[in-house]
C-alpha positions as CSV (number, residue, x, y, z in Angstrom):
1,M,93.9,111.9,41.9
2,K,90.8,110.2,43.7
3,D,92.5,106.5,42.5
4,C,95.2,107.4,45.2
5,H,93.2,108.9,47.4
6,N,90.8,105.6,47.6
7,E,94.1,104.0,47.6
8,E,95.9,105.1,50.7
9,L,92.1,105.1,52.8
10,I,92.7,101.0,52.1
11,A,95.8,101.8,53.0
12,E,95.0,102.4,56.4
13,I,91.8,100.1,56.8
14,I,94.6,97.7,56.1
15,N,97.2,98.9,58.8
16,L,94.4,99.2,61.4
17,E,92.6,96.4,60.8
18,A,96.1,94.3,61.0
19,I,97.5,95.8,64.5
20,L,93.5,95.4,66.3
21,N,94.7,91.4,65.8
22,L,98.4,92.3,67.7
23,P,98.3,90.9,71.3
24,K,97.3,93.5,73.7
25,G,100.0,95.2,75.1
26,T,101.5,95.3,78.8
27,E,100.0,97.7,81.8
28,H,102.1,98.9,84.6
29,F,100.0,99.6,87.9
30,I,100.9,101.6,90.1
31,S,100.2,103.5,93.2
32,D,100.8,105.4,96.8
33,L,104.9,106.1,95.7
34,H,105.3,108.9,98.2
35,G,108.0,110.6,97.4
36,E,110.4,107.1,97.8
37,Y,111.7,107.9,94.4
38,E,114.3,105.0,94.6
39,A,111.7,102.0,95.0
40,F,109.7,104.0,92.3
41,N,112.6,103.8,90.3
42,H,113.7,100.0,90.2
43,I,110.5,99.2,89.7
44,L,110.1,101.9,86.1
45,R,112.9,100.0,85.4
46,N,112.8,96.4,86.1
47,G,109.1,96.4,85.1
48,S,107.8,94.8,88.1
49,G,110.3,92.2,87.4
50,S,108.8,91.3,83.8
51,I,112.4,92.3,82.4
52,R,114.6,89.3,85.1
53,E,111.6,86.9,83.7
54,K,112.4,87.4,80.0
55,V,116.4,87.5,80.2
56,H,116.3,84.3,82.3
57,A,113.7,82.8,79.6
58,L,116.5,83.3,77.4
59,F,119.5,82.9,78.7
60,N,118.9,80.1,81.6
61,Q,120.3,77.6,79.2
62,E,123.3,79.5,78.4
63,L,124.7,81.6,81.2
64,T,124.6,81.4,85.0
65,N,122.4,83.1,87.6
66,E,125.2,85.9,88.2
67,Q,125.6,86.5,84.6
68,M,121.7,86.5,84.4
69,D,121.6,89.1,86.9
70,E,124.4,91.2,85.9
71,L,122.7,91.5,82.3
72,C,119.1,92.4,84.3
73,F,121.4,95.1,86.3
74,L,122.9,96.6,82.8
75,I,119.4,96.6,81.5
76,Y,118.1,98.2,84.4
77,Y,121.2,101.4,84.7
78,P,123.3,100.9,81.9
79,E,125.7,103.7,82.4
80,E,126.2,103.2,86.7
81,K,126.7,99.4,86.0
82,I,129.5,99.6,83.3
83,D,131.1,102.1,84.9
84,T,131.0,99.6,88.1
85,L,132.5,96.9,85.7
86,Q,134.9,99.0,84.5
87,Q,136.6,99.4,87.8
88,V,136.9,96.5,88.2
89,H,137.9,94.8,85.1
90,S,138.9,95.9,81.5
91,L,135.8,95.5,79.5
92,N,137.5,93.9,76.2
93,S,136.4,93.7,72.9
94,G,134.9,90.6,73.3
95,W,132.6,91.1,76.7
96,W,131.4,94.6,74.4
97,F,130.3,91.6,71.5
98,D,128.9,89.4,73.4
99,V,127.0,91.8,75.1
100,I,125.2,93.2,73.2
101,E,123.8,90.7,70.8
102,R,122.8,89.5,74.2
103,L,120.2,93.1,74.6
104,L,119.2,92.6,71.1
105,I,118.2,89.2,71.1
106,V,116.4,91.0,74.7
107,V,115.4,93.9,71.9
108,R,113.6,91.5,69.5
109,F,111.6,89.5,72.1
110,S,110.8,92.4,74.3
111,S,109.3,94.3,70.9
112,S,108.1,91.2,69.0
113,K,104.9,92.4,69.7
114,Y,104.8,95.4,68.9
115,T,104.6,96.9,65.0
116,R,107.5,97.8,63.1
117,S,106.0,101.3,63.2
118,K,105.8,101.6,66.6
119,V,109.1,100.3,67.6
120,R,110.4,102.6,64.6
121,K,109.3,105.4,66.6
122,A,110.9,104.4,69.6
123,L,113.9,104.5,68.8
124,P,116.4,106.8,69.5
125,K,117.7,108.5,65.7
126,T,121.5,108.3,65.9
127,Y,121.4,104.8,65.9
128,A,117.8,104.3,64.2
129,Y,118.5,102.2,61.1
130,I,121.7,100.8,62.6
131,L,119.1,99.4,64.7
132,E,116.7,98.2,62.3
133,E,118.4,96.8,60.4
134,L,119.3,93.7,63.5
135,I,116.7,94.2,65.4
136,Y,113.8,93.2,61.8
137,Q,116.8,92.3,59.5
138,Y,119.0,89.8,61.4
139,D,119.1,86.0,60.8
140,E,122.2,84.0,61.2
141,T,121.3,81.3,59.0
142,T,121.5,84.2,56.3
143,D,124.8,85.3,54.2
144,K,124.4,88.4,55.6
145,K,125.5,87.6,59.2
146,A,129.5,88.5,58.5
147,Y,127.2,91.4,57.5
148,Y,125.9,92.0,60.7
149,R,128.3,91.7,62.8
150,Q,130.7,94.3,61.1
151,I,128.0,96.3,62.0
152,I,128.3,95.3,66.0
153,Q,132.1,94.6,65.2
154,K,132.7,98.5,64.3
155,I,130.0,100.2,66.8
156,I,133.2,98.7,69.9
157,D,135.9,100.0,67.3
158,L,134.9,103.2,67.2
159,G,134.3,103.4,70.5
160,T,130.9,104.1,70.8
161,A,130.2,100.9,72.5
162,K,128.8,102.4,76.6
163,R,125.9,104.9,73.8
164,F,124.6,101.3,71.7
165,V,124.9,99.1,75.4
166,T,123.4,102.5,76.8
167,D,120.2,102.6,73.9
168,L,119.9,99.5,73.8
169,A,119.2,98.9,77.8
170,Y,116.7,101.8,77.5
171,L,114.5,100.5,74.7
172,I,114.4,97.3,76.4
173,Q,112.8,99.6,79.9
174,R,110.6,101.2,77.0
175,F,109.4,98.0,74.9
176,V,108.4,95.8,78.2
177,I,106.1,97.7,79.6
178,D,103.7,99.3,77.5
179,H,100.9,102.0,79.7
180,L,101.8,102.8,83.0
181,H,99.4,103.8,85.3
182,V,100.2,105.7,88.7
183,I,96.9,104.8,90.6
184,G,97.2,107.9,93.1
185,D,99.6,109.6,95.9
186,I,102.5,110.6,94.3
187,Y,103.5,113.4,97.1
188,D,103.9,113.4,101.1
189,R,106.2,111.8,103.2
190,G,108.5,110.6,101.3
191,P,112.0,113.1,100.1
192,Y,111.9,113.4,96.4
193,P,108.1,113.6,94.5
194,D,109.9,116.0,92.8
195,K,111.8,113.8,91.1
196,I,108.8,110.9,90.4
197,M,106.8,113.4,88.8
198,D,110.4,114.7,86.3
199,A,110.2,110.7,85.6
200,L,107.2,109.9,84.7
201,I,107.4,113.7,83.1
202,D,109.4,111.5,80.7
203,Y,107.7,108.5,80.4
204,H,106.5,107.6,77.3
205,S,102.9,106.4,78.3
206,L,101.1,106.9,81.2
207,D,98.0,107.7,83.0
208,I,97.5,109.0,87.1
209,Q,94.8,108.8,89.1
210,W,94.8,111.6,91.7
211,G,95.5,110.8,95.3
212,N,93.8,112.6,98.4
213,H,98.0,113.6,98.9
214,D,98.5,114.8,95.6
215,I,94.5,117.1,95.8
216,I,96.4,118.6,98.7
217,W,99.5,120.1,95.8
218,L,96.9,121.0,93.3
219,G,94.9,122.7,95.7
220,A,97.9,125.0,96.6
221,V,98.5,126.2,92.8
222,S,95.3,127.0,92.5
223,G,94.7,129.3,95.1
224,S,93.2,127.1,98.3
225,K,95.3,128.5,101.9
226,A,93.8,125.9,103.4
227,C,95.7,122.9,101.6
228,L,98.6,125.7,101.2
229,A,98.3,125.1,104.4
230,N,98.5,121.3,105.2
231,V,101.5,120.7,102.5
232,L,103.4,123.0,104.8
233,R,102.2,121.2,107.9
234,I,102.9,117.4,107.0
235,S,106.2,118.8,104.2
236,A,107.9,120.1,108.6
237,R,106.2,116.9,109.9
238,Y,108.0,114.2,107.8
239,G,111.1,116.5,108.1
240,N,110.7,117.5,104.3
241,L,111.5,121.4,103.8
242,D,114.6,121.1,102.0
243,L,112.0,119.9,99.0
244,L,110.0,123.0,99.5
245,E,113.2,125.9,99.5
246,D,115.7,123.2,97.9
247,N,113.9,121.0,95.2
248,Y,110.9,124.1,94.4
249,G,113.0,126.9,95.4
250,I,110.3,128.7,98.0
251,D,111.4,131.1,100.7
252,L,110.7,130.1,103.6
253,S,112.5,132.6,105.8
254,V,108.9,134.7,106.6
255,L,107.7,131.9,107.9
256,R,110.6,130.3,109.8
257,T,111.3,134.7,111.0
258,F,107.7,134.0,112.2
259,S,107.6,130.7,113.9
260,R,111.2,131.1,115.6
261,E,109.6,134.0,117.2
262,K,106.5,132.6,118.1
263,Y,106.5,129.4,118.9
264,H,109.3,127.0,121.5
265,E,110.1,123.3,121.4
266,N,107.2,121.1,121.7
267,L,108.1,117.7,120.9
268,Q,104.5,116.6,120.2
269,F,105.6,118.1,117.3
270,K,108.9,117.0,116.3
271,P,108.8,115.8,112.9
272,K,110.0,112.1,112.3
273,S,112.7,110.3,111.5
274,N,114.1,111.7,107.8
275,P,114.8,108.0,106.6
276,Y,117.4,109.2,103.5
277,R,119.1,112.0,106.4
278,K,119.5,113.3,109.1
279,L,118.0,116.1,110.3
280,S,120.4,118.6,112.0
281,I,120.1,120.1,115.4
282,T,119.2,123.6,113.5
283,E,116.5,121.4,111.0
284,V,114.2,119.7,113.9
285,T,113.8,122.2,115.7
286,D,112.8,124.8,113.0
287,A,110.6,122.0,111.7
288,M,108.6,121.6,115.3
289,K,108.2,125.1,115.1
290,I,106.9,125.6,111.8
291,Q,104.5,122.8,112.4
292,Q,103.1,124.0,115.6
293,A,102.3,127.3,113.3
294,M,100.5,125.7,110.2
295,A,99.1,123.5,112.2
296,V,97.3,126.7,114.5
297,I,96.8,128.5,110.3
298,Q,95.8,125.5,109.4
299,E,93.0,125.9,112.2
300,K,91.8,129.2,111.2
301,L,91.3,128.7,107.7
302,E,89.7,126.0,107.7
303,G,87.1,127.1,110.2
304,Q,86.9,130.2,108.2
305,L,86.1,128.2,105.0
306,I,83.4,125.8,106.9
307,Q,81.9,128.7,108.0
308,R,82.0,130.1,103.8
309,R,80.5,126.1,103.1
310,P,78.0,125.7,105.0
311,E,77.0,123.3,102.3
312,F,79.9,120.6,103.3
313,M,77.8,120.1,106.8
314,M,81.4,120.7,108.1
315,S,80.4,122.4,111.8
316,H,81.2,119.9,113.8
317,R,84.5,120.5,112.8
318,L,84.3,124.0,114.5
319,L,86.6,123.1,117.2
320,L,89.0,125.9,118.1
321,D,85.0,128.1,119.2
322,K,84.7,125.0,121.7
323,I,88.4,125.8,123.9
324,H,88.0,126.8,127.1
325,N,90.2,127.5,130.2
326,G,92.4,124.2,128.4
327,Q,90.2,122.2,127.6
328,I,87.7,121.4,124.9
329,T,84.1,120.0,124.9
330,L,83.2,117.3,122.1
331,G,79.7,116.7,122.4
332,H,79.0,115.9,125.6
333,V,82.5,114.7,126.8
334,T,85.1,117.5,128.0
335,Y,88.7,116.8,127.2
336,P,92.1,118.5,128.8
337,L,94.3,119.6,126.3
338,M,98.0,118.8,125.4
339,N,101.2,120.2,123.7
340,S,98.7,123.9,123.3
341,C,100.2,125.9,121.4
342,F,97.3,129.0,120.6
343,Q,99.9,132.1,121.9
344,T,98.2,133.6,118.3
345,I,94.8,132.1,118.8
346,D,92.0,135.6,120.0
347,W,89.7,133.7,121.7
348,S,86.7,136.4,121.2
349,D,87.4,135.6,117.4
350,P,89.4,132.5,116.9
351,Y,89.5,131.8,113.5
352,Q,91.0,135.5,112.9
353,L,94.4,135.2,111.5
354,T,96.9,137.7,113.4
355,S,98.4,140.4,110.7
356,E,101.8,138.8,111.1
357,E,100.2,134.9,109.9
358,E,98.5,136.6,106.9
359,A,101.6,137.9,105.7
360,V,103.3,134.3,105.7
361,I,100.1,132.5,103.9
362,T,100.2,135.5,101.6
363,D,104.1,135.7,100.9
364,L,103.7,131.1,100.6
365,L,101.4,131.5,98.1
366,Q,102.5,133.5,96.1
367,Q,105.5,131.8,95.5
368,F,103.9,128.0,95.4
369,Q,101.8,130.1,92.3
370,Q,104.8,131.4,90.8
371,A,107.8,128.6,91.4
372,E,107.9,127.1,88.0
373,R,108.8,123.9,88.6
374,L,106.4,122.9,90.8
375,H,104.0,124.5,87.9
376,Q,105.4,122.6,85.5
377,H,104.6,119.6,87.9
378,M,101.2,120.4,89.0
379,T,100.4,121.0,85.2
380,F,101.5,118.5,84.3
381,L,99.4,116.2,86.6
382,I,96.4,118.1,85.7
383,G,96.9,117.3,82.4
384,K,97.7,113.9,82.9
385,G,95.5,113.0,85.1
386,A,91.9,112.3,86.8
387,L,89.8,111.1,89.5
388,Y,89.0,107.9,88.3
389,L,89.7,106.1,84.8
390,P,87.8,103.2,82.8
391,Y,89.9,101.7,81.3
392,N,90.1,98.1,79.5
393,N,87.4,97.4,81.1
394,N,89.3,98.6,84.8
395,L,87.9,101.3,86.4
396,L,91.1,102.9,88.3
397,I,90.6,105.0,91.6
398,H,92.6,105.7,94.1
399,G,90.6,106.7,96.9
400,C,86.4,105.2,96.8
401,I,83.4,106.1,95.3
402,P,81.2,107.0,98.4
403,L,78.8,104.4,100.3
404,N,76.1,104.1,102.6
405,P,76.1,101.0,104.7
406,N,73.3,99.9,102.8
407,G,75.5,100.1,99.8
408,T,73.9,102.8,98.1
409,F,75.5,105.5,96.9
410,Q,76.0,107.9,99.3
411,S,74.8,111.2,97.8
412,I,75.3,115.0,99.1
413,N,74.1,118.4,98.2
414,F,75.8,121.6,96.3
415,N,73.7,124.5,94.6
416,G,70.7,122.6,95.0
417,Q,71.6,119.3,93.8
418,E,71.9,115.8,94.6
419,Y,75.3,114.4,93.1
420,A,76.4,110.5,94.1
421,G,78.2,107.9,92.3
422,K,79.8,108.6,88.8
423,R,77.9,112.0,89.0
424,L,79.6,112.9,91.9
425,L,83.1,112.7,90.9
426,D,82.8,114.4,87.6
427,F,81.0,117.1,89.7
428,F,84.2,117.4,92.0
429,E,87.0,116.8,89.0
430,S,85.0,120.0,86.8
431,N,85.8,122.0,89.6
432,I,89.1,120.6,90.0
433,R,89.7,122.2,86.4
434,Q,87.8,125.3,86.9
435,A,89.9,126.1,89.9
436,F,93.4,125.0,88.8
437,E,92.8,127.2,85.7
438,Q,91.9,130.9,87.5
439,P,94.1,130.4,90.2
440,W,93.3,134.0,91.5
441,Q,90.7,133.0,93.1
442,T,90.7,131.7,96.5
443,E,88.1,131.8,98.2
444,D,85.1,130.6,95.1
445,F,83.6,127.4,95.6
446,A,85.7,125.2,93.0
447,T,89.1,126.7,95.0
448,D,87.1,125.4,98.4
449,L,85.7,122.4,97.3
450,I,89.6,120.8,96.4
451,W,90.3,121.4,99.9
452,Y,86.2,119.1,100.8
453,L,88.6,116.5,98.7
454,W,90.8,115.8,101.3
455,C,89.2,115.6,103.9
456,G,84.9,116.1,103.6
457,E,82.7,113.1,104.5
458,C,81.3,112.2,100.7
459,S,84.4,112.4,99.0
460,S,85.7,110.5,97.3
461,L,89.6,110.2,97.7
462,F,89.3,110.6,101.6
463,G,87.0,107.7,102.2
464,K,86.2,109.1,106.1
465,K,83.7,110.4,108.5
466,A,86.1,113.0,109.8
467,M,89.7,113.7,109.7
468,K,91.2,114.2,113.3
469,T,93.9,116.1,112.7
470,F,93.2,118.5,115.7
471,E,92.7,115.0,118.0
472,R,95.8,113.2,117.4
473,Y,97.6,116.7,118.5
474,F,96.0,117.9,120.9
475,I,94.3,115.5,123.5
476,A,95.4,112.6,125.0
477,D,92.4,109.9,124.3
478,K,92.7,107.9,121.8
479,D,89.5,107.4,121.3
480,T,89.1,110.3,119.9
481,H,92.0,109.7,117.0
482,L,89.7,107.4,115.4
483,E,88.8,108.2,111.7
484,E,85.6,106.4,110.6
485,K,86.0,104.9,107.8
486,N,83.2,105.1,105.0
487,A,81.2,102.4,104.7
488,Y,82.7,101.3,101.2
489,Y,85.9,100.2,102.7
490,T,83.3,97.1,104.1
491,L,81.3,96.9,101.3
492,R,84.2,96.2,98.6
493,N,84.5,92.6,100.1
494,D,81.8,92.4,98.5
495,L,80.9,91.1,94.7
496,H,77.1,92.6,93.8
497,I,78.9,95.8,95.7
498,C,81.7,96.1,93.0
499,Q,79.3,94.9,89.9
500,K,77.2,97.8,90.7
501,I,79.9,100.1,91.0
502,L,81.2,99.1,87.8
503,Q,77.8,98.8,86.0
504,A,77.5,102.2,87.1
505,F,80.9,103.5,85.4
506,H,79.6,101.8,81.8
507,L,81.8,98.7,82.6
508,T,79.8,95.2,82.2
509,Q,82.1,93.3,81.2
510,E,83.5,89.8,82.9
511,N,86.7,90.6,83.1
512,A,86.0,93.8,84.3
513,H,88.0,95.3,88.4
514,I,87.9,97.5,90.5
515,I,91.8,98.5,90.9
516,N,92.2,100.7,94.4
517,G,95.2,102.3,95.9
518,H,94.7,104.4,99.2
519,T,94.3,102.1,101.8
520,P,97.6,99.7,103.0
521,V,96.9,96.0,102.7
522,K,98.1,95.3,106.1
523,M,99.9,92.1,104.5
524,I,101.5,90.7,107.9
525,K,98.3,90.5,109.5
526,G,97.0,88.2,107.0
527,E,95.2,90.5,105.1
528,S,94.4,90.3,101.2
529,P,94.4,92.8,98.4
530,I,92.1,90.5,96.3
531,K,89.4,91.4,97.8
532,A,84.9,90.4,96.3
533,Q,86.4,87.6,94.3
534,G,88.8,89.0,92.4
535,K,86.6,92.6,91.2
536,M,88.2,94.1,93.5
537,L,92.6,94.9,94.1
538,V,94.2,96.7,96.4
539,I,97.2,97.9,95.4
540,D,98.7,100.1,98.2
541,G,101.4,97.8,100.4
542,G,103.4,100.3,101.5
543,F,105.8,102.0,98.9
544,S,106.2,104.3,102.0
545,K,108.5,103.8,104.3
546,A,106.2,105.2,106.8
547,Y,104.1,102.4,105.6
548,Q,106.1,99.0,105.7
549,S,106.3,98.3,109.3
550,V,102.6,97.6,109.5
551,T,102.7,96.3,105.4
552,G,104.9,94.1,106.0
553,I,105.9,94.3,102.3
554,A,107.3,97.6,100.4
555,G,104.7,98.1,97.6
556,Y,102.6,95.9,96.2
557,T,102.3,96.4,91.5
558,L,99.8,94.7,89.7
559,L,101.0,93.3,85.8
560,Y,98.0,93.5,82.9
561,N,99.4,91.7,79.5
562,S,97.7,89.8,76.5
563,F,97.5,86.2,79.0
564,G,95.8,88.3,81.4
565,M,96.6,90.3,85.8
566,Q,99.2,89.1,87.8
567,L,100.0,90.9,91.4
568,A,103.9,91.6,92.6
569,A,104.3,92.2,96.1
570,H,108.0,93.1,96.6
571,K,110.7,93.3,99.5
572,P,111.7,96.6,100.3
573,F,114.6,98.1,98.3
574,A,118.3,98.8,99.9
575,D,119.5,101.5,97.7
576,K,120.4,102.4,94.9
577,Q,124.8,102.0,94.7
578,T,124.1,98.6,97.0
579,A,122.5,96.9,94.3
580,I,123.9,97.9,91.3
581,K,127.4,96.7,92.9
582,Q,125.6,93.2,94.3
583,N,123.4,93.3,91.6
584,Q,120.5,93.0,94.9
585,D,116.9,93.1,93.0
586,I,113.7,93.9,94.1
587,L,112.6,90.5,95.6
588,S,109.1,90.1,94.1
589,T,106.3,87.7,94.5
590,R,103.8,86.8,92.1
591,Q,100.4,86.0,91.8
592,I,98.0,85.3,89.4
593,V,95.0,87.1,89.0
594,D,93.4,86.6,86.7
595,R,93.9,84.2,83.4
596,Q,92.2,84.6,80.4
597,T,90.8,81.6,78.5
598,K,92.0,83.2,75.3
599,R,94.7,85.4,75.1
600,L,93.9,89.4,74.8
601,K,94.7,91.1,71.3
602,V,94.8,95.1,70.7
603,K,90.8,95.5,69.3
604,D,89.7,94.0,73.5
605,T,91.2,97.5,74.5
606,T,90.1,100.8,74.8
607,I,92.7,101.7,72.2
608,G,91.2,99.8,69.8
609,S,87.8,100.3,70.0
610,S,89.4,103.6,69.3
611,L,91.2,102.1,66.1
612,I,87.9,100.5,65.6
613,R,85.4,103.3,65.4
614,E,88.1,104.4,62.5
615,S,88.9,102.1,60.7
616,N,84.8,102.5,61.1
617,I,84.7,105.9,59.6
618,L,87.5,105.7,56.9
619,K,85.5,102.7,55.2
620,R,82.2,104.7,55.2
621,E,84.4,106.9,52.9
622,L,85.7,105.1,50.5
623,A,82.7,103.1,50.2
624,E,81.1,106.9,49.4
625,L,83.8,107.1,47.0
626,T,83.0,104.1,45.7
627,Q,79.9,104.8,44.7
628,I,80.3,108.6,43.6
629,K,82.5,106.7,40.9
630,D,80.4,103.7,40.4
631,E,77.7,106.5,39.5
632,R,79.3,108.6,37.1
633,G,80.5,105.8,35.6
634,L,84.5,106.2,36.1
């Protein structure tokens, strides 16, 4: 029995040591999705152009460009592409046979860096045995050629070719990207963050770094009324109230009735145009009134929070008590207010909610916390997410590491303790998790701290001195709208500063990088996403349509394989149906960021480190068993 256990240990050690020498899998980095599901879904399906690259490498001597484009879209959208082709002409046995053979070639090529065990686990159960034969045993020069051809032909004859082709296409998508990193801001602005979350839940391997727009949704479900007010206001501002009502099952009737009674049409609060559908006159009017209602409720709730949390040092953002006779005094300057909608404010106690406002926010909070699909998405977000992640010698973070102008880490005192740098982010994250686990606590420190992460000066997600929502709504002077950025956003161009940050997070390898989202890179103005001599990579290029006129592109993605890093800049995506019909891919340009002099292997990765530790434990166990056996003369 002991000999059997020894043999098992030896076999596992051999397996682990062999895996360590496989090529590193491809990582895919993406950020600031902002509800733009169709563009995100396409980038996910085409692997930021990786599939097209492989198809052209394999078939450029055999197929025309048009045929390769068609094969690519068959891989991206197998069900839809087959249906489209069948409407144009019949797909005969010869077509199916050729397509299956080509897809099998791509599957073999895409899966070549993985162990057979890993590939086997990815195979659909229905065809697992057949696929394993075709992937691993296939050899046209052997006597088994007829056997393999018969397998394919029988799949066609039995009418299961469409299902088989679909499974092959999704296998290719699975093998092209080994691991996905989502560096924040899944929510707000765009209309379909819920669809993005569904896709992420089904994805084979990923992690998420929370963004500032994700944190207010987590905060709302965790019990923060101030975060909830921001979520409602932003949803109304971008014409996305149907996301809450239709997709998350939030009944807005109490809020809608209240806002119709208390507020009037106010063009300052007209919702942004929705690029996916035209809002009706009633929807525009309701969004306009709901946005006003939530802007006022937000100011009141935030004022209450600031007053009960003096340690946040945000008293300068108490603004309602600075209003007198239609004017506001900020510092030593008095400004007239425009577009006022302050009819529910009691000027003797401006931060107190009316009984009706209290009923509205209580109703909404209860619904947010009880909405089943929203709870599923937030539970997944908290489970797969973090504020930052050191992974394969890279520091992944959505926003910033707060810095002073001299390059030192900016600190803040909470409960008598100073926090800065990594310690500050760890403190933030532990409180986020605590608040999420105790949603019945609505005014405790941990829950209030989630709101601080949305707009506090020392927040790693906000990265500015103050959020000027009030000024943008109610003051005409645009100088008051400016939001002063943290020194990090200037200093991150400095190589030594980036090295200092990496060292603080115990990333000292020469090939370490900081990978950021959050701030759109204005490529149209010549700004580069590559900073600090390549140590800093900023991959927010404007997935959100709201930013594309500013950035000049429709998003960046980053690919990191065994040969190095490539940054892809993407052109806007038309729409799914047009793309499928016309084989119209997202046009991307790639830029090499970091080419490895030596091909990276699994042993050079974060996963490799854990496999090495596991192997060493097994080796020690084997040595101990061998020593016992020798001592007993067995």
